[in-house]
C-alpha positions in Angstrom: -6.5 -15.7 -22.6 -3.9 -16.2 -25.7 -0.3 -14.1 -25.9 -1.2 -14.1 -29.4 -5.0 -12.7 -28.3 -4.0 -9.9 -25.7 -1.8 -8.2 -27.7 -3.5 -7.8 -30.5 -6.2 -6.6 -29.0 -6.8 -4.2 -25.2 -8.3 -5.7 -23.2 -11.6 -4.1 -23.1 -13.1 -5.7 -19.6 -11.7 -8.1 -16.7 -13.6 -9.9 -14.6 -10.8 -11.0 -12.0 -11.9 -13.5 -9.8 -14.9 -12.1 -9.0 -17.2 -14.8 -5.6 -21.4 -13.8 -5.8 -23.7 -14.8 -2.9 -27.2 -14.7 -2.7 -28.9 -13.9 0.4 -25.2 -13.4 2.6 -25.8 -17.6 2.4 -25.5 -19.2 -1.4 -22.2 -19.3 -3.2 -23.2 -19.1 -7.0 -19.8 -17.4 -8.5 -17.0 -19.4 -7.0 -13.7 -17.4 -7.9 -14.7 -16.4 -12.3 -12.2 -14.5 -14.4 -12.4 -13.6 -17.8 -11.8 -11.4 -20.5 -13.7 -8.7 -23.6 -10.4 -7.3 -25.4 -11.9 -4.9 -28.1 -13.2 -5.7 -30.5 -13.9 -8.9 -29.8 -17.1 -11.9 -29.3 -16.5 -13.8 -25.8 -18.7 -16.4 -25.0 -19.7 -17.9 -21.6 -20.9 -21.4 -21.8 -22.6 -23.6 -19.7 -26.1 -25.5 -18.9 -28.7 -23.4 -17.0 -27.8 -22.8 -13.7 -24.0 -23.1 -14.3 -23.8 -18.9 -13.5 -23.5 -17.4 -17.1 -26.2 -14.9 -16.1 -24.7 -14.2 -12.7 -21.7 -13.4 -14.2 -23.2 -11.1 -17.0 -25.7 -9.0 -13.6 -22.3 -9.1 -11.1 -20.5 -6.3 -14.2 -23.7 -4.6 -15.5 -24.6 -4.3 -11.2 -28.0 -5.5 -11.3 -27.1 -8.0 -8.7 -28.8 -5.9 -5.9 -32.1 -5.9 -7.3 -32.4 -10.0 -6.2 -30.0 -9.2 -3.3 -26.7 -10.4 -4.4 -23.4 -8.9 -4.6 -20.1 -9.7 -5.7 -17.9 -9.8 -1.9 -15.1 -11.2 -3.8 -12.5 -10.3 -6.6 -13.7 -6.8 -8.8 -14.5 -5.8 -12.1 -12.6 -4.1 -14.1 -13.9 -1.9 -17.8 -11.0 0.7 -19.7 -8.7 -0.1 -16.4 -10.8 1.6 -14.0 -12.6 -0.6 -11.3 -16.6 -0.7 -11.8 -18.1 -2.6 -9.2 -19.4 -0.9 -7.1 -20.9 1.8 -9.3 -24.5 2.4 -10.0 -26.1 0.2 -13.5 -27.0 3.6 -14.8 -23.4 5.1 -15.0 -22.1 1.6 -16.1 -24.5 2.8 -19.2 -23.5 6.1 -19.6 -19.6 4.5 -19.7 -20.6 2.1 -22.7 -22.1 -1.2 -21.0 -25.2 -2.6 -21.4 -26.1 -5.5 -20.6 -29.7 -7.3 -23.1 -31.3 -9.0 -20.7 -32.5 -13.2 -21.0 -36.2 -13.4 -22.1 -35.9 -10.1 -23.9 -38.3 -7.7 -21.3 -39.4 -5.2 -24.3 -41.7 -2.3 -22.7 -44.7 -4.4 -24.3 -47.6 -1.3 -24.2 -45.0 1.1 -26.3 -44.1 0.6 -29.9 -40.9 -1.3 -31.5 -39.7 2.3 -32.5 -40.2 3.9 -29.3 -38.4 1.0 -27.5 -35.6 2.3 -29.4 -35.8 5.9 -28.4 -35.5 4.1 -24.9 -32.3 3.0 -25.7 -30.9 6.1 -26.2 -32.6 8.4 -22.8 -29.0 9.2 -21.4 -27.5 10.5 -25.1 -28.4 14.4 -25.2 -26.6 14.9 -28.8 -29.3 15.4 -30.6 -32.3 14.1 -32.8 -30.1 14.3 -35.7 -27.2 11.6 -34.2 -30.9 10.4 -32.9 -32.0 9.7 -36.6 -28.7 9.0 -37.6 -28.4 5.8 -35.5 -32.1 4.7 -35.9 -31.3 4.3 -39.8 -28.9 2.5 -38.2 -30.4 -0.3 -36.7 -33.1 -0.2 -39.2 -30.6 -0.8 -41.6 -29.1 -4.0 -39.6 -32.6 -5.2 -38.4 -34.8 -4.3 -41.6 -38.3 -6.1 -40.0 -37.8 -3.7 -36.9 -38.5 -0.9 -39.5 -41.2 -1.8 -41.1 -43.0 -2.8 -37.6 -41.8 0.5 -36.4 -45.7 1.7 -35.2 -46.3 -2.1 -34.8 -46.7 -2.4 -30.3 -43.8 -4.2 -28.8 -46.0 -6.8 -26.6 -47.2 -7.5 -30.0 -44.6 -8.9 -32.0 -43.3 -12.0 -32.7 -40.2 -13.4 -30.3 -37.5 -12.7 -32.4 -38.6 -9.9 -33.4 -38.9 -9.0 -29.9 -35.0 -10.4 -29.3 -34.0 -8.1 -32.6 -35.2 -4.9 -30.6 -34.1 -5.1 -27.5 -30.8 -5.6 -29.0 -31.3 -2.8 -30.9 -32.6 -0.3 -28.1 -29.1 -1.2 -26.4 -27.1 -0.2 -29.3 -28.7 2.8 -29.2 -27.4 4.1 -26.9 -24.0 3.1 -28.5 -22.6 1.0 -26.5 -18.6 0.1 -27.1 -20.0 -3.4 -24.3 -23.2 -5.7 -25.1 -23.7 -8.9 -22.2 -26.1 -10.1 -24.3 -28.3 -13.0 -22.7 -29.2 -16.4 -23.4 -30.8 -14.2 -27.1 -31.4 -17.7 -28.9 -33.8 -19.0 -26.0 -37.7 -20.1 -27.6 -36.6 -19.1 -31.2 -36.8 -20.8 -34.9 -33.1 -22.0 -35.4 -33.5 -19.7 -38.9 -34.1 -16.9 -36.4 -30.8 -17.8 -33.8 -28.4 -18.2 -37.1 -29.9 -15.2 -38.6 -29.5 -13.0 -35.1 -26.3 -14.4 -34.7 -24.9 -13.1 -37.9 -26.4 -9.5 -37.1 -24.1 -9.6 -33.8 -21.4 -11.0 -35.8 -21.9 -8.1 -38.6 -22.5 -5.2 -35.6 -19.1 -6.4 -34.2 -17.5 -6.5 -37.4 -18.6 -3.4 -39.1 -19.6 -1.7 -36.2 -17.2 -2.3 -33.7 -18.5 -3.3 -30.8 -18.2 -6.0 -28.6 -19.8 -8.8 -27.3 -19.7 -10.9 -24.1 -22.7 -13.2 -25.2 -23.7 -15.8 -22.4 -25.2 -18.7 -24.5 -26.4 -23.0 -24.2 -25.8 -23.2 -27.3 -23.1 -23.5 -27.7 -22.7 -24.8 -31.8 -24.1 -21.1 -32.5 -22.0 -18.9 -29.7 -19.4 -21.2 -31.0 -19.4 -20.0 -35.3 -19.5 -16.1 -34.1 -17.3 -15.9 -31.6 -13.8 -15.9 -30.8 -13.1 -16.9 -27.0 -14.9 -18.6 -25.5 -15.1 -20.0 -21.5 -17.3 -23.2 -20.1 -18.6 -22.5 -16.6 -20.2 -25.2 -14.2 -21.2 -25.3 -10.7 -20.0 -20.9 -10.8 -17.2 -21.9 -12.0 -14.9 -21.6 -15.0 -13.6 -25.4 -15.8 -12.1 -24.5 -19.5 -11.3 -21.8 -21.3 -9.9 -20.7 -25.5 -10.0 -20.1 -28.1 -13.6 -20.6 -30.8 -11.7 -23.2 -32.8 -9.8 -24.6 -29.6 -13.8 -25.5 -28.1 -14.9 -26.6 -31.1 -12.3 -29.3 -30.9 -12.4 -30.2 -28.1 -13.7 -33.6 -27.2 -15.1 -32.5 -23.9 -16.9 -30.1 -25.5 -17.6 -31.3 -28.2 -19.4 -34.7 -26.4 -21.3 -32.3 -23.6 -22.5 -29.4 -25.3 -22.4 -30.2 -29.0 -23.6 -34.0 -29.0 -20.9 -35.5 -30.3 -17.4 -36.7 -29.8 -15.2 -39.0 -31.9 -18.5 -42.1 -31.8 -20.3 -39.3 -33.5 -24.1 -37.8 -32.2 -25.0 -39.3 -28.4 -27.9 -40.4 -27.2 -29.8 -38.3 -24.1 -29.4 -41.8 -21.8 -25.9 -41.4 -22.8 -25.2 -37.7 -22.5 -26.4 -38.2 -18.6 -24.1 -40.6 -17.8 -21.2 -38.7 -19.9 -22.2 -35.6 -17.1 -21.4 -38.1 -14.3 -17.9 -38.3 -15.1 -16.4 -35.9 -18.2 -12.9 -34.7 -17.1 -12.9 -30.9 -17.6 -9.2 -30.5 -15.6 -7.9 -33.8 -17.1 
């Protein structure tokens, strides 16, 4: 992070030089470090297989169900080490992961899915109803579909629902994995606008893993580019938007304008992240 960024916001999450190995032999993350300041949106950019989802699962401690583990480095949240805690403890501390692919409870209604997100809370029916109303304010489409079975609503409505389900746990930090996947551009823009509003109006911080660099950098304050399990570039969102390598490889633009897929494939072999 830049000095100006860290000076203006307290660090909420600090990932320090972590290494992740699957099945005791497959090295997936290689010395990844990043920070999420309180009240900010930070994005992880990278192609499929770059290590974005693994990074989020390392933070939320969901690696073990996939036979993965953090073997080096450490992860701190609000100054306390968390990489040895179980996922339920992290939820109670305010870290929620919204998984890639949405994963609703398909046999439950949309409203029942939202209530499931509040299972760690014990602050009473009034507080739950207040937060339910808050979710419906941000996602009015969910209010219309509240009694519909979650497995039968659209992909966009499911994405709204799982974000709303995370909000019902009153998180300080949401780990949001590929929210644009499989959605029409108009829905993607709507969801990212709501993410920006939640950050601005509710103070929720986000670590956002996303292949769609255009929309991610539009709402993010800071970004990290992952490639082959390493952070190869980082900077504030405006710096990344104007970086020629990012423009050419992720946005399909360069000094000569929009590139063809063949050109991008050639560029992939010669990109110069660290030049």
